[in-house]
N, C-alpha and C positions, 0 to 999 in steps of 0.2 A: 547360387550360393553354396559354398562348400563349408559344411559344419563338421567339426572335429569332435568325435566322442572320446572323451578321456578314458584312459586305461585306469584299472583299479589303483595302480601305483601313483598315477598322477592325482587321482582323487584323493588318496590318502595323504599325499604330500601337500595338497591344498588345504585339506581339513586341519593338518598339523600346523601349517603356516597360520591359518586363521585362529587356532586355539592359542598359538604363541602370542599373538598380538591382540587378542580380544580383551584381556583385562590384566589386572595386577594379581599377584599372589596374595594368599591370605597373610603372609608375613609382612609383605609391603603394606597392605591395608591396615594391619594392626600398628605398624610403625607410623603411617601418616595420621592414624586416629590418635595415637598418643601425642604426636607432635601438635595436632590440632587441639588436643585438650590442654596442652601447656600454653599455646597462644591464647586460648580462651581464658584460662586462669590469669594470664598476664593482663589481658584486657579488662577483666573484672577488677583486678587489683588496681589498675590505673583508674577506672571509673570510681572505685571506692575512695581512692586518694583524693581525686578531684572533688568528690562529694564532701569529704571531710574538710578539705581546705576551704570550699565554698561555704560550708556550714559555720566554720570557725571564724571566717573573715567577713561574714555578711553584714555585721553592725559596725565594722571598723572602718576607718578612713583609708584603708590600704586597698589599692587597686588589685582585684583578683582575676582580671580578664584573661591573663596567661593561663592560670589553672582552669578557668571555666571553658576556654576554647581549646587550647593546645593539648592539655592532658586528656580531657574528655574525647577530643578527636582521635588522639593516639590510642586510647582505650577502645574506641569504636572500631577503629581499623584492625587492631589486634583481635578483637572478637570476631569480626567479619573473616579474617584470614584463618582463625582457629576453626570456625564453622565450615569454611570452604574446604579445609583439609579433612575434617571429620566426615563430610558428606562425599568428597572424593573429586572436587573440581581441580 
């Protein structure tokens, strides 16, 4: 078995390559966190709107299934997307 011992230059080049691909910069993380916060707020807004529509239409004869399922689901998806961006997925 022929093992190659890397030279210091090769070691430094490998270390630099790993550092370049290891993670995201602080600026990129901040941008993703802010984007996640916006998605989270949008999800909370949609959930709040859904709650208000359901609350106002509860005793009426109007069907509010669309608000109950569609808007609530969209709000939940927005919240999950926002949390994923904030955590870093």
